[in-house]
C-alpha positions in Angstrom: -80.5 -48.1 -45.7 -80.6 -46.4 -42.3 -83.8 -45.9 -40.3 -86.7 -47.9 -39.3 -88.7 -50.0 -41.7 -92.4 -49.1 -42.0 -93.3 -52.2 -40.2 -91.1 -51.3 -37.3 -92.6 -47.9 -37.1 -95.9 -49.2 -35.9 -94.3 -51.1 -33.0 -93.0 -47.7 -31.7 -95.2 -46.6 -28.8 -97.8 -43.8 -29.7 -96.9 -43.8 -33.4 -100.0 -45.7 -34.4 -102.6 -43.4 -32.6 -100.8 -40.3 -34.0 -100.8 -41.9 -37.5 -104.6 -42.7 -37.3 -105.6 -39.4 -35.8 -103.7 -37.6 -38.6 -105.4 -39.9 -41.2 -108.8 -38.9 -40.0 -107.8 -35.2 -39.9 -106.4 -35.4 -43.5 -109.6 -37.2 -44.6 -111.6 -34.3 -43.1 -109.4 -31.6 -44.7 -109.7 -33.4 -48.2 -113.5 -34.0 -48.3 -114.3 -30.7 -46.6 -112.0 -28.6 -48.8 -113.4 -30.0 -52.0 -117.0 -29.6 -50.8 -116.3 -26.0 -49.7 -114.7 -25.0 -53.0 -117.6 -26.5 -55.0 -120.1 -24.7 -52.8 -118.4 -21.3 -53.2 -118.0 -21.9 -56.9 -121.6 -22.8 -57.4 -122.6 -19.7 -55.4 -120.3 -17.1 -57.0 -118.9 -18.6 -60.3 -115.5 -17.0 -59.3 -112.3 -19.0 -59.8 -110.7 -16.7 -57.2 -113.1 -17.2 -54.5 -113.3 -20.9 -55.2 -109.5 -21.3 -54.8 -109.3 -19.1 -51.7 -112.1 -21.0 -50.1 -110.3 -24.3 -50.4 -106.8 -23.0 -49.5 -107.8 -19.8 -47.6 -107.1 -21.2 -44.2 -103.4 -21.2 -45.2 -103.5 -17.4 -45.5 -103.9 -17.1 -41.8 -100.9 -19.2 -41.0 -98.6 -16.2 -41.3 -100.4 -14.5 -38.4 -100.2 -17.7 -36.4 -96.5 -18.1 -37.2 -95.6 -14.7 -35.7 -98.0 -15.0 -32.6 -98.9 -18.6 -31.7 -96.1 -20.8 -33.0 -94.2 -20.9 -29.5 -97.1 -23.1 -28.5 -95.8 -26.0 -30.7 -93.2 -26.8 -28.0 -95.0 -25.2 -24.9 -98.3 -27.0 -25.1 -99.1 -30.7 -24.0 -99.2 -32.5 -27.4 -102.1 -34.6 -26.6 -104.4 -31.8 -25.4 -103.2 -29.5 -28.2 -104.1 -32.1 -31.0 -107.4 -33.0 -29.5 -108.4 -29.3 -29.1 -107.4 -28.4 -32.6 -109.4 -31.2 -34.2 -112.4 -30.4 -32.1 -112.1 -26.6 -33.1 -112.1 -27.8 -36.9 -115.0 -30.0 -36.4 -117.1 -27.1 -35.0 -116.0 -24.6 -37.6 -116.7 -27.0 -40.5 -120.1 -27.8 -39.1 -120.8 -24.0 -38.9 -119.9 -23.6 -42.6 -122.5 -26.2 -43.5 -125.3 -24.0 -42.3 -127.7 -23.2 -45.2 -128.1 -19.6 -44.2 -124.4 -18.7 -43.8 -123.5 -15.9 -46.3 -120.2 -16.1 -48.4 -118.6 -13.4 -46.4 -119.4 -15.6 -43.2 -117.8 -18.7 -44.9 -114.6 -16.8 -45.4 -114.6 -15.4 -41.7 -114.7 -19.1 -40.5 -112.0 -20.1 -43.0 -109.9 -17.2 -41.6 -110.4 -18.5 -38.0 -109.6 -22.1 -39.1 -106.4 -21.0 -40.6 -105.3 -19.2 -37.3 -106.2 -22.3 -35.2 -104.3 -24.6 -37.7 -101.0 -22.6 -37.4 -100.3 -24.6 -34.2 -101.2 -28.0 -35.8 -98.1 -28.7 -37.9 -95.5 -27.9 -35.2 -97.4 -29.8 -32.5 -98.0 -32.9 -34.7 -94.5 -33.1 -36.4 -92.7 -32.0 -33.2 -94.4 -35.0 -31.4 -93.5 -37.3 -34.3 -89.9 -36.2 -34.0 -90.0 -36.8 -30.3 -91.5 -40.2 -30.7 -89.1 -41.3 -33.3 -86.1 -39.1 -32.8 -84.1 -41.5 -30.7 -85.3 -44.7 -32.5 -82.5 -45.2 -35.1 -83.1 -42.1 -37.1 -86.8 -42.8 -37.7 -88.1 -39.3 -38.4 -87.6 -39.4 -42.3 -89.2 -42.9 -42.7 -91.8 -41.8 -40.2 -92.6 -38.6 -42.1 -92.6 -40.6 -45.4 -95.2 -43.0 -44.1 -97.3 -40.1 -43.0 -97.0 -38.5 -46.4 -97.9 -41.7 -48.1 -101.0 -41.9 -45.8 -101.9 -38.4 -46.8 -101.5 -39.2 -50.5 -103.7 -42.5 -50.1 -106.2 -40.5 -48.0 -106.5 -37.7 -50.5 -107.0 -40.1 -53.4 -109.7 -41.9 -51.7 -111.2 -38.5 -50.1 -111.2 -36.6 -53.3 -112.8 -39.5 -55.4 -115.3 -40.1 -52.6 -115.9 -36.5 -52.0 -116.4 -35.7 -55.7 -118.8 -38.5 -56.0 -120.8 -37.4 -52.8 -120.8 -33.7 -53.8 -122.3 -34.7 -57.2 -124.8 -37.2 -55.8 -125.9 -35.1 -52.9 -124.7 -31.5 -52.4 -121.7 -29.9 -50.7 -123.4 -29.2 -47.4 -123.9 -32.8 -46.3 -120.3 -33.5 -47.3 -119.2 -30.7 -45.0 -121.0 -32.3 -42.1 -119.1 -35.6 -42.9 -115.9 -33.7 -42.8 -116.9 -32.4 -39.3 -117.6 -35.9 -38.1 -114.1 -37.0 -39.3 -112.5 -34.1 -37.4 -114.3 -35.4 -34.2 -113.0 -38.8 -34.9 -109.5 -37.5 -35.1 -110.0 -35.7 -31.7 -111.2 -38.9 -30.0 -108.3 -41.0 -31.3 -105.7 -38.4 -30.2 -107.3 -38.1 -26.8 -107.7 -41.8 -26.2 -104.6 -43.1 -27.9 -101.8 -40.8 -26.9 -100.3 -40.5 -23.6 -99.9 -37.3 -21.5 -96.5 -35.9 -22.4 -95.0 -32.8 -20.9 -94.3 -29.8 -23.2 -90.8 -30.0 -24.9 -89.9 -26.5 -23.8 -90.8 -24.5 -20.5 -92.7 -21.2 -20.6 -96.0 -19.9 -21.7 -97.2 -19.5 -25.3 -96.5 -15.9 -26.1 -95.8 -13.6 -29.2 -92.5 -12.6 -27.7 -91.4 -16.2 -27.4 -92.5 -16.9 -30.8 -90.6 -13.9 -32.4 -87.4 -14.9 -30.5 -87.4 -18.4 -31.7 -88.3 -17.4 -35.3 -85.4 -15.0 -35.2 -83.1 -17.6 -33.9 -84.1 -20.2 -36.6 -83.9 -17.6 -39.4 -80.4 -16.3 -38.3 -78.6 -18.8 -40.4 -78.2 -18.5 -44.3 -78.3 -22.4 -44.8 -81.6 -22.6 -42.7 -83.1 -19.6 -44.6 -82.5 -21.3 -48.0 -83.9 -24.6 -46.6 -87.1 -22.8 -45.6 -87.5 -20.9 -48.8 -86.9 -24.1 -50.8 -89.7 -25.8 -48.6 -92.1 -22.9 -49.1 -91.8 -21.2 -52.5 -91.6 -23.8 -55.3 -94.2 -26.0 -53.4 -96.6 -23.0 -52.7 -96.6 -21.9 -56.4 -97.4 -25.4 -57.6 -100.3 -25.6 -55.1 -101.6 -22.5 -56.8 -101.9 -24.7 -59.9 -103.8 -27.3 -58.0 -106.1 -24.6 -56.6 -107.6 -24.1 -60.1 -108.5 -27.8 -60.6 -112.2 -26.9 -59.8 -112.5 -24.0 -62.2 -110.5 -25.9 -64.8 -113.0 -28.6 -64.9 -115.5 -28.7 -62.2 -116.7 -32.2 -63.1 -113.2 -33.8 -63.1 -111.7 -31.8 -60.2 -111.9 -34.8 -57.9 -110.1 -37.0 -60.5 -107.4 -34.4 -60.9 -106.9 -34.1 -57.2 -106.7 -37.8 -56.8 -104.2 -38.2 -59.5 -102.1 -35.6 -58.0 -102.2 -37.5 -54.6 -101.3 -40.6 -56.3 -98.1 -38.9 -57.7 -97.3 -37.6 -54.2 -97.5 -41.1 -52.9 -95.1 -42.4 -55.5 -92.8 -39.6 -54.7 -92.7 -40.4 -51.0 -92.1 -44.1 -51.6 -89.3 -43.3 -53.9 -87.6 -40.7 -51.6 -88.5 -42.3 -48.2 -87.8 -46.0 -48.8 -86.2 -46.7 -52.3 -83.4 -44.3 -52.5 -80.2 -44.5 -50.2 -79.3 -41.4 -48.3 -76.3 -40.4 -50.5 -78.5 -40.2 -53.6 -81.6 -38.7 -52.1 -79.6 -35.7 -50.7 -78.8 -34.6 -54.3 -82.3 -34.8 -55.7 -84.1 -31.9 -54.0 -83.6 -29.5 -57.1 -84.5 -32.1 -59.6 -87.6 -33.2 -57.8 -88.8 -29.5 -57.4 -88.2 -28.9 -61.1 -90.3 -32.1 -61.9 -92.9 -30.6 -59.5 -93.6 -27.7 -61.7 -92.6 -28.6 -65.3 -95.7 -30.7 -66.2 -98.1 -27.8 -65.3 -96.6 -25.7 -68.1 -98.5 -27.9 -70.5 -101.9 -26.6 -69.0 -101.2 -23.5 -71.2 -102.5 -25.9 -74.1 -105.6 -26.6 -72.2 -105.4 -30.3 -72.4 -108.2 -32.9 -71.9 -108.8 -34.6 -68.7 -106.7 -37.7 -69.3 -103.5 -35.8 -70.2 -104.2 -33.2 -67.4 -104.6 -36.0 -64.9 -101.3 -37.6 -66.2 -99.5 -34.2 -65.8 -100.8 -33.8 -62.3 -99.6 -37.2 -61.2 -96.2 -36.9 -62.8 -95.8 -33.4 -61.2 -96.7 -34.5 -57.8 -93.9 -37.1 -57.6 -91.7 -33.8 -57.1 -93.3 -33.3 -53.6 -90.8 -36.0 -52.4 -88.3 -33.2 -52.3 -89.8 -31.9 -49.1 -88.5 -35.1 -47.3 -85.0 -34.3 -48.2 -85.3 -30.7 -47.1 -87.0 -31.6 -43.9 -84.2 -34.1 -43.1 -81.7 -31.4 -43.6 -83.6 -28.8 -41.5 -83.7 -31.2 -38.5 -80.0 -31.6 -38.7 -79.8 -27.9 -38.2 -82.1 -27.7 -35.2 -81.8 -28.6 -31.6 -84.2 -30.8 -30.0 -86.0 -28.2 -27.8 -86.9 -26.2 -31.0 -87.8 -29.2 -33.2 -91.6 -28.6 -33.0 -91.1 -24.8 -33.5 -88.8 -25.5 -36.5 -91.2 -27.9 -38.2 -94.2 -25.6 -37.2 -92.4 -22.6 -38.9 -91.9 -24.9 -42.0 -95.5 -25.9 -42.0 -96.9 -22.5 -41.3 -94.7 -20.9 -44.1 -95.5 -23.5 -46.6 -99.3 -23.2 -46.0 -99.2 -19.5 -46.1 -97.4 -19.5 -49.4 -99.9 -22.1 -50.6 -102.7 -19.8 -49.7 -101.1 -16.7 -51.2 -100.4 -18.7 -54.4 -104.0 -19.9 -54.6 -105.1 -16.4 -54.4 -102.7 -15.2 -57.0 -103.6 -18.2 -59.2 -107.3 -17.4 -58.9 -106.8 -13.8 -59.6 -104.7 -14.8 -62.8 -107.4 -17.1 -63.9 -110.0 -14.4 -63.4 -108.1 -12.3 -65.9 -107.1 -14.9 -68.4 -108.1 -18.7 -68.0 -107.5 -21.4 -65.5 -105.0 -23.3 -67.7 -103.1 -20.3 -68.6 -102.8 -19.2 -65.0 -101.4 -22.7 -64.0 -98.7 -22.5 -66.7 -97.7 -19.1 -65.4 -97.5 -20.3 -61.7 -95.5 -23.4 -62.9 -93.0 -21.1 -64.7 -92.6 -19.0 -61.6 -91.9 -22.1 -59.5 -89.1 -23.2 -62.0 -87.6 -19.8 -61.9 -87.5 -19.8 -58.1 -86.1 -23.2 -57.9 -83.3 -22.4 -60.3 -82.5 -19.2 -58.2 -82.4 -21.0 -54.9 -80.2 -23.8 -56.3 -77.7 -21.0 -57.5 -77.7 -19.4 -54.1 -77.3 -22.7 -52.3 -74.0 -23.3 -54.2 -72.7 -20.1 -52.7 -73.9 -20.9 -49.2 -71.4 -21.6 -46.5 -71.4 -25.1 -44.9 -74.5 -25.6 -42.8 -74.2 -24.9 -39.1 -75.1 -27.6 -36.6 -77.6 -26.0 -34.6 -79.3 -22.8 -33.5 -77.1 -20.8 -31.1 -78.4 -21.5 -27.6 -77.7 -17.9 -26.3 -80.6 -16.6 -28.4 -83.2 -19.2 -27.5 -86.2 -18.1 -25.3 
């Protein structure tokens, strides 16, 4: 199998501090998101507001993707990652204030999402820069990051659920703020000062030009839609774990993270390239199919098993990201990955709101089944469109780059 082994990845300079900083950031998001969703659900009793509070920062990603995304390649990576984590620490601590009204919580959530729109492009662009020339290390590197995310979420949701039950959501939010501060410290002390990958200033005009260039090719458009839509609709299912069973939400999230970990190991290390390249559509179908059973309102053991099995399908994103990088020149790698991250998170936020609205009108299990059916339909449509697509082009035309 091509690429670096997991052990070799940790010998690459800067990989380890980027990995550890991202782990702390993911832990903070996991613990803080569960605490915030529980806090809002206890205050309002609304499945919609609970889902939006947990995945609401994603909704602001669309604004960041159209205004700020050029900063993914135009900002020094170390300073950007440090500043992003510190901003999240301050915002999370603010949401822990006892007197903050619900509308204030959502205002902070919106600001968080806007800030986060830079994070994916900066982080994954730096990872690609660190590993891009190291024997094709991006896919195993991203696989290892996804595995870390899965393990961190398993631990974070289990621990966060226990802490929220034993204490209350507000102290858990303060713990999340501390974890964000740890992430900032590791990035600042562990990463070296690198120059931006592209010249020029962060601007809305530069962001629009690069987005237009990346979107100009049909194969790239289909790749982006495949990364965004099926994934986002299924995350809408996950956004209803709290209203589906508030006492077991941590268990459901942890089982989903376990399944995601298994999928990343399968795609990132066990399957040879010629086989994994054909598995994107089957994995996306697996991602959604088990959630259709939630229409029957299964008990926690079966629901947890369905969540774990479905999340194996998240491994499809590794195949799709590898394809995206083949279609993108190095000077736009951060922007391309940032657009993927921003679009994916935006669709996740939209889907969480849509799923919450459906649950408000029907029931959480019914809404989850509807969202899963929509994901299956979208996956089938994209597979048919992909068969008619021309051969992927090698790169973005340089004459349209900013």
